[in-house]
C-alpha positions in Angstrom: 87.3 88.6 75.0 89.8 91.5 74.7 93.2 91.0 74.5 94.9 92.7 77.4 97.8 93.6 75.6 96.8 95.0 71.6 92.8 95.2 72.4 91.4 93.1 69.9 88.3 91.7 70.6 88.8 88.4 69.3 90.8 85.1 71.4 90.4 81.8 71.2 90.4 79.5 74.1 93.5 77.0 74.4 92.8 75.4 77.5 90.4 75.4 79.9 90.4 73.9 84.0 88.4 74.0 87.4 90.2 76.2 89.9 88.8 76.9 93.6 88.3 80.4 92.2 86.2 79.7 89.0 86.9 78.2 86.0 90.6 79.1 84.5 91.1 79.9 80.4 94.5 79.9 78.6 93.6 82.3 75.7 95.8 83.5 72.5 95.1 87.2 71.1 93.7 86.1 67.0 95.6 89.3 66.1 99.3 89.6 67.9 99.2 85.8 68.9 99.5 86.7 72.1 98.4 83.8 75.2 96.8 85.1 78.9 94.6 83.8 81.2 91.1 84.7 82.4 89.0 83.3 85.2 85.3 83.3 85.0 83.5 83.3 88.0 79.6 82.6 88.7 77.3 85.7 89.3 75.4 86.1 92.0 73.0 88.4 93.3 74.9 91.4 94.8 75.0 91.1 98.4 74.9 94.2 100.8 77.7 94.6 103.9 76.2 96.6 106.7 78.3 98.3 108.1 78.9 99.3 112.0 77.4 102.7 111.2 74.5 101.5 109.2 75.5 102.6 106.5 75.3 99.7 103.4 77.7 98.9 100.4 78.2 96.3 97.8 80.0 93.3 98.9 83.3 93.3 97.3 85.7 90.3 98.0 89.3 92.4 96.9 88.1 94.3 99.8 88.6 91.5 102.0 92.0 90.4 100.2 93.8 93.8 100.3 93.1 93.4 104.3 94.1 90.4 104.6 97.7 91.3 102.1 98.2 93.7 104.5 97.8 91.7 107.5 100.3 89.0 106.0 103.1 91.5 104.8 106.4 90.5 105.3 105.3 87.0 107.0 105.7 83.5 105.3 102.2 83.2 104.1 101.5 82.0 100.4 99.8 83.9 98.1 97.9 80.6 97.2 96.9 80.3 100.9 95.8 84.1 101.3 93.8 83.4 98.5 91.8 80.1 99.6 91.0 82.4 102.7 89.4 84.7 100.4 87.4 82.3 98.6 86.5 80.7 102.0 84.9 83.7 103.2 83.2 84.8 99.7 82.3 81.0 99.6 80.5 80.9 103.7 79.0 84.7 102.8 77.3 83.4 99.7 75.9 80.5 101.4 74.2 82.2 104.1 71.7 83.3 100.5 70.8 86.7 102.5 70.6 89.9 101.1 72.5 92.0 103.5 75.5 90.5 105.9 76.8 92.5 108.8 80.3 93.6 108.4 80.9 92.0 111.8 80.2 88.9 110.6 82.7 89.3 107.3 85.3 90.3 109.8 85.1 87.5 112.2 85.4 85.4 109.7 88.6 86.7 108.8 89.9 86.9 112.0 89.0 83.2 112.1 90.2 82.3 109.2 93.9 84.4 110.4 94.3 82.7 113.0 94.5 79.3 111.5 96.7 80.8 109.1 99.0 82.5 111.1 98.7 84.1 114.6 100.6 87.2 114.2 98.5 87.9 111.0 95.8 87.5 113.0 97.0 90.0 115.7 97.9 92.4 113.1 94.0 92.2 111.7 92.4 92.1 114.6 94.1 94.9 116.2 92.4 97.3 114.0 89.2 95.4 113.3 88.5 95.2 117.0 90.6 99.1 117.5 92.2 98.2 120.4 91.4 101.2 122.7 94.4 100.4 125.4 97.3 98.4 125.4 95.4 96.0 127.9 93.6 94.5 125.5 95.9 94.1 122.7 98.0 92.1 125.9 95.2 90.1 126.6 94.7 89.0 123.2 98.4 88.1 122.6 98.0 86.4 125.9 95.0 83.9 124.2 97.0 82.9 121.4 100.5 82.2 123.2 98.3 79.5 124.9 97.9 78.2 122.0 98.3 74.3 121.5 101.5 74.8 118.5 104.7 76.1 120.5 106.2 77.2 117.4 103.5 79.3 116.7 103.2 81.4 120.1 107.4 81.5 120.3 106.9 83.3 117.0 104.6 85.1 117.7 106.3 86.5 120.9 109.7 86.9 118.8 107.8 89.0 116.5 106.2 91.1 119.6 109.1 90.7 121.5 107.0 89.7 124.4 108.1 87.2 127.2 107.4 83.7 125.8 106.6 80.6 127.8 109.3 79.6 130.4 110.3 83.2 131.4 112.4 83.7 128.5 112.4 87.0 126.6 114.0 87.6 122.7 116.9 89.6 122.5 116.1 93.0 121.9 118.0 95.2 119.4 120.2 98.1 121.1 120.3 101.3 118.5 123.0 103.4 119.8 122.6 107.5 118.5 124.2 108.5 115.8 126.9 110.7 116.5 126.8 114.2 115.1 128.3 114.6 112.2 132.2 116.7 111.8 132.0 120.2 111.2 128.5 120.6 112.4 
């Protein structure tokens, strides 16, 4: 294993442990003595994702992770929770044992995971994935989430989106006043 610091190709394993995403190994470079971590994962046959337009591309877990990260930006969602979601989606795809998987199935798995993780992240992802064409279809999705049995999540979603919450209350809106023109100009 090459050292990421000095590019030397000799390192020794100082610690190994099982992790949800494979086997984590702590290594020490024989040349510079610095330590780094590697993750060893089982190699599975490459699965192809069939896109909506019929194109096929190799399954890429980092593409899923990137989409989930964007959906969860500035939300109280830990990176461990995101990694668990991506791991679970990948596990479900691999256990199908099919050479080709529809992209719509992957998107649906991600949306189900996000719905359980954070409703605002779910709405963000769904708005891109489902390509809402009008405000009404978007509002219907939000209303479906507001009927969720967890009132804290529905209230947080409504506050985030500045929509009325159950009981007719409306979160306060920030009123921005126009800036005054600069003197002398």
